[in-house]
N, C-alpha and C positions, 0 to 999 in steps of 0.2 A: 504494500500500500504506500509506503513512503517513497518508493521510486516514482510512482504516479504523481504524488504530491510534489516531488522535486522537479519533475518534468513540467508541471503546471507553473511552478515558480520561474523556471527558465523561459517559458513561453511568455509569461506576464512581463518579465524583465525585458525581453526582446521588444515587446510591444511598447513598453514605457520608454525604453531607450530611443527607439525610432521616433516616437512622438516628441520626445525632448529635443532630439537632434533637428527635427524639422519645425520646431517651434509650435507644435500643436498641443492642445490640452488633452487630458485623459481623465478618466473617472478615478477619483481618490480611492475608491473601492479596489481598483485594479492594483494600485500601489500596495495595499494591504495584503492582497493575495501573495505577492512576491515576498513581502516582509515576513509574513507568517511562517513561511517555509525556511527562510534563511536566518531566522533569529536563533538558531542553534538547536532547536528541538529535533529536527530531521537529521541534522549533522551528528548529534551526540547520542540520540536515543533510537534512531532508525524507525521512527513512527511519526504519524501526523502530529503537529503541534496542537496545543489547546486552542480553542476558539478565542479565548482571551489572551492577549499578548503577555501580560505580566508573568504568568508561569513560564512562558517560553523564553523570555529574555532575562529573567531574574536568576536563572540557573546557569547562565553562561557568562563569558568574559567580554561581552559587547561593551564598547566604550561608553562612558557616561554621556558624551555628547549625542551619540546615536539614541541611547535610551531616552534622554530628554526630548529629542526631536520626535521620537515615536509617541511619547506621552502627550506632547503638544498636538500632534496630529490626531490622536485618539480623542482628545477633548474637542478639537475642531470638527472632526467627523461626526460627533454626537450632535452638532448644531446644524448640519446640512443634510439634505436628502441624498438618497442613493444615486441620483443622476448628476450630482455635483461634478462639474468639470474643474480639474486642477491642472496647474502647470508648474513644472520644475521644482524639484527638490534634489539638487545636485548631490548633496551630502548623502542622502539616503539611497539615491540611485547608484552612487559610487560604492556604498557599502554593500548593496545587493550584488552588483556586478563583481566586485572584488571577492565576495564570499563564494559566488558561483564558480569563479575561476579557481580559487583556492581549493575548493572541494574537488572540482573536476581534475585538478592536477595532482591530487593525492594518489598514492600507489593503488588504493582500492577505490578509485573514483567511481561515482555513479555513472551508469551508461547514459549516452545521449538518448533523449526520448523523442 
């Protein structure tokens, strides 16, 4: 199951990156799909992460600036509807991309989906 979830994170990141590079907006919800997987739960426990982010990133060594940014976006997301269009969060996109590359380059890397 975690391989499927990891594949979804890679696809979500590719979509987000493409939107960011072309100056387009994307659903904030899409950013959370990718974040949910790379917050460490899939990496360390080989299973889907919790729906809530706190258990996923509190048990990992994610930097405090990333944790703060995630917390800010969680609060912000609670004030907008599902169709809210968002643009650019370079710090989080870099975190997602770097994590995907790091895991894919490990000796027991997850297969491409």
